[in-house]
C-alpha positions in Angstrom: 77.3 153.1 126.2 78.7 149.7 127.4 80.4 147.4 124.9 77.6 144.8 125.3 74.8 147.4 124.7 76.8 148.7 121.7 77.1 145.3 120.2 73.5 144.4 120.9 72.4 147.6 119.1 74.5 146.7 116.1 73.6 143.0 115.9 70.2 142.6 117.4 68.7 139.1 117.5 69.9 137.8 114.2 71.4 134.3 113.7 75.2 134.3 113.7 77.8 131.7 112.7 81.1 130.6 114.1 83.4 128.1 112.4 86.1 125.7 113.5 88.6 123.5 111.6 87.5 119.9 111.3 90.5 118.6 113.4 88.1 117.1 116.0 86.3 114.9 113.4 86.4 111.1 113.3 84.3 108.2 112.0 82.9 106.2 114.9 80.7 103.7 112.9 81.2 102.5 109.4 78.7 99.7 109.0 77.1 99.1 105.6 73.8 100.6 106.8 75.0 103.0 109.5 77.5 105.8 109.2 78.2 107.8 112.3 80.6 110.7 112.8 81.8 112.6 115.9 82.9 116.2 115.4 83.9 119.1 117.4 81.7 122.0 116.3 82.7 124.8 118.7 85.7 125.7 121.0 85.8 126.9 124.5 88.2 129.3 126.2 89.8 130.9 123.1 89.1 134.4 121.7 87.9 134.2 118.2 87.8 136.8 115.4 84.6 138.3 116.9 86.4 138.9 120.2 84.1 136.2 121.7 85.2 133.6 124.3 82.7 130.8 124.5 82.8 129.1 127.9 81.7 125.6 128.9 78.0 125.6 129.7 77.0 128.2 127.1 75.2 125.5 125.1 73.8 123.5 128.1 70.3 125.1 128.0 70.0 124.6 124.3 71.0 121.0 124.6 68.6 120.4 127.4 65.7 122.0 125.6 66.4 120.9 122.0 69.1 118.2 122.2 68.8 114.6 121.0 67.0 113.3 124.1 64.6 116.3 124.4 60.9 115.9 123.7 60.6 118.8 121.4 60.0 118.4 117.6 62.4 121.4 117.1 65.6 119.6 117.9 69.1 120.9 117.1 69.9 120.1 113.5 72.9 119.0 111.6 73.0 120.6 108.2 74.7 120.9 104.9 76.2 124.5 104.6 73.7 126.1 107.1 70.8 125.2 104.8 67.8 124.5 107.0 66.2 122.7 104.0 69.1 120.3 103.8 69.6 118.3 107.0 72.1 115.5 106.4 71.9 113.5 109.5 70.3 112.7 112.9 72.2 114.0 115.9 72.5 111.3 118.4 74.4 113.3 121.1 75.5 116.8 121.9 78.2 117.0 124.5 80.1 119.9 126.2 83.6 118.8 127.1 86.4 121.0 128.6 87.6 122.1 125.1 84.4 122.5 123.3 81.0 121.3 122.0 80.9 117.9 120.3 78.2 116.2 118.2 77.7 112.6 117.3 75.7 112.3 114.1 74.2 109.4 112.2 74.3 110.5 108.6 71.2 109.9 106.5 70.9 107.3 103.8 73.4 108.1 101.1 71.0 107.3 98.2 68.2 109.5 99.6 70.4 112.3 100.8 73.4 112.8 98.5 75.0 115.6 100.6 75.2 113.1 103.5 77.4 110.9 101.2 79.4 113.9 100.2 80.0 114.8 103.9 81.2 111.2 104.7 83.7 111.1 101.9 84.8 114.7 101.6 85.5 115.1 105.3 87.8 112.1 105.0 89.7 113.4 102.0 89.8 117.0 103.3 87.7 118.6 100.7 85.4 119.6 103.5 87.5 120.8 106.5 85.4 123.0 108.7 82.3 122.9 110.9 80.2 125.8 111.9 77.3 126.6 114.4 74.3 128.8 113.9 73.2 130.6 117.1 71.8 133.7 118.6 73.4 135.7 121.4 71.7 136.0 124.8 72.7 139.5 125.6 72.2 139.4 129.4 74.3 136.2 129.6 77.5 138.0 128.4 80.2 140.0 130.0 83.0 142.2 128.6 86.5 141.7 129.9 88.6 144.8 129.3 91.9 143.1 130.0 91.2 140.4 127.4 89.3 142.8 125.1 86.8 140.0 124.8 83.2 139.2 125.3 82.7 136.3 127.7 79.8 134.3 126.3 78.0 132.4 129.1 74.9 131.3 127.1 73.7 131.2 123.5 70.6 129.9 121.8 72.0 127.2 119.5 70.0 126.2 116.5 72.2 124.0 114.4 75.7 122.8 113.4 76.8 122.4 109.8 79.6 121.0 107.8 80.9 123.9 105.6 83.5 124.5 102.9 84.2 128.0 104.2 83.5 129.6 107.6 80.6 131.9 107.7 82.0 134.6 110.0 83.2 136.9 107.3 79.9 136.7 105.4 77.9 137.3 108.6 80.0 140.4 109.3 79.3 141.5 105.7 75.6 141.1 106.2 75.8 143.2 109.4 77.5 146.0 107.5 75.1 146.1 104.6 72.1 146.0 106.9 73.1 149.5 107.9 73.0 150.7 104.3 70.5 148.9 102.1 70.8 151.4 99.3 74.4 150.4 98.7 73.6 146.7 99.0 72.7 146.0 95.4 75.9 147.7 94.2 77.9 145.5 96.5 76.2 142.4 95.0 77.1 143.4 91.5 80.8 143.3 92.3 80.8 139.8 93.8 81.6 136.5 92.1 79.0 133.8 91.9 80.5 131.6 94.6 80.4 134.4 97.1 76.9 135.3 96.2 75.7 131.8 96.7 77.3 131.6 100.1 75.7 134.8 101.2 72.4 133.5 99.8 72.7 130.4 102.0 73.3 132.4 105.1 70.4 134.8 104.5 68.0 131.9 103.8 69.2 130.1 106.9 68.5 133.2 109.0 65.0 133.5 107.5 64.3 129.9 108.2 65.0 130.2 111.9 62.1 130.7 114.3 61.2 134.3 115.2 60.3 137.5 113.5 62.2 138.7 110.5 62.5 142.3 109.3 61.1 143.4 106.0 64.7 144.4 105.2 65.9 140.8 105.6 63.3 139.6 103.1 64.4 142.3 100.7 68.0 141.2 101.1 66.9 137.6 100.3 64.9 138.7 97.2 67.8 140.9 96.0 70.4 138.1 96.4 68.0 135.6 94.7 67.8 137.9 91.7 71.6 138.0 91.2 72.1 134.3 91.8 69.5 133.1 89.3 
């Protein structure tokens, strides 16, 4: 079995997450009634912990179909902690440059959306220091390079970018493992601290909020996590 088919069999069509330090962040408008940030949300050309190398152009179709200037009502979102129920700003622009994907976002009214205010100030003081994207692989738009031991990702289906306190890769990998053994899932939850449980809960709920079909097992995961976080 090829590396790509093996990975496809393991991961399927779930939503995955990649994170990046917020070193590409800056404020570009600080008017009283308008707060706009520019942030790098994904990097090109470097192998990440998943052995993926995203290349320039992999987001172009998503930007064309769901970017800020598209006509769809299902535009790419900018979220708080991958929570589809908590958009914190209006993306004004998505742009692929040589080094990665950038977003310009007008944050929502601070009084109406408290997490937009948190984002504005906590990015500045470093409390929030990472961005992350939520996406799905397009399996026939990927190649495996044996010399690099890496998957060359030519296209993904991008859904959103988020400001996060901790990158979601490790939790996504955890969810991939427990999906193979639901019987042991509850025991795993019992050993976790509350903060970790809440992060996993956010990821599962974000996945279930995405368009498309969701397995009964995914819903059972969500119900089980909800029980242990309430």
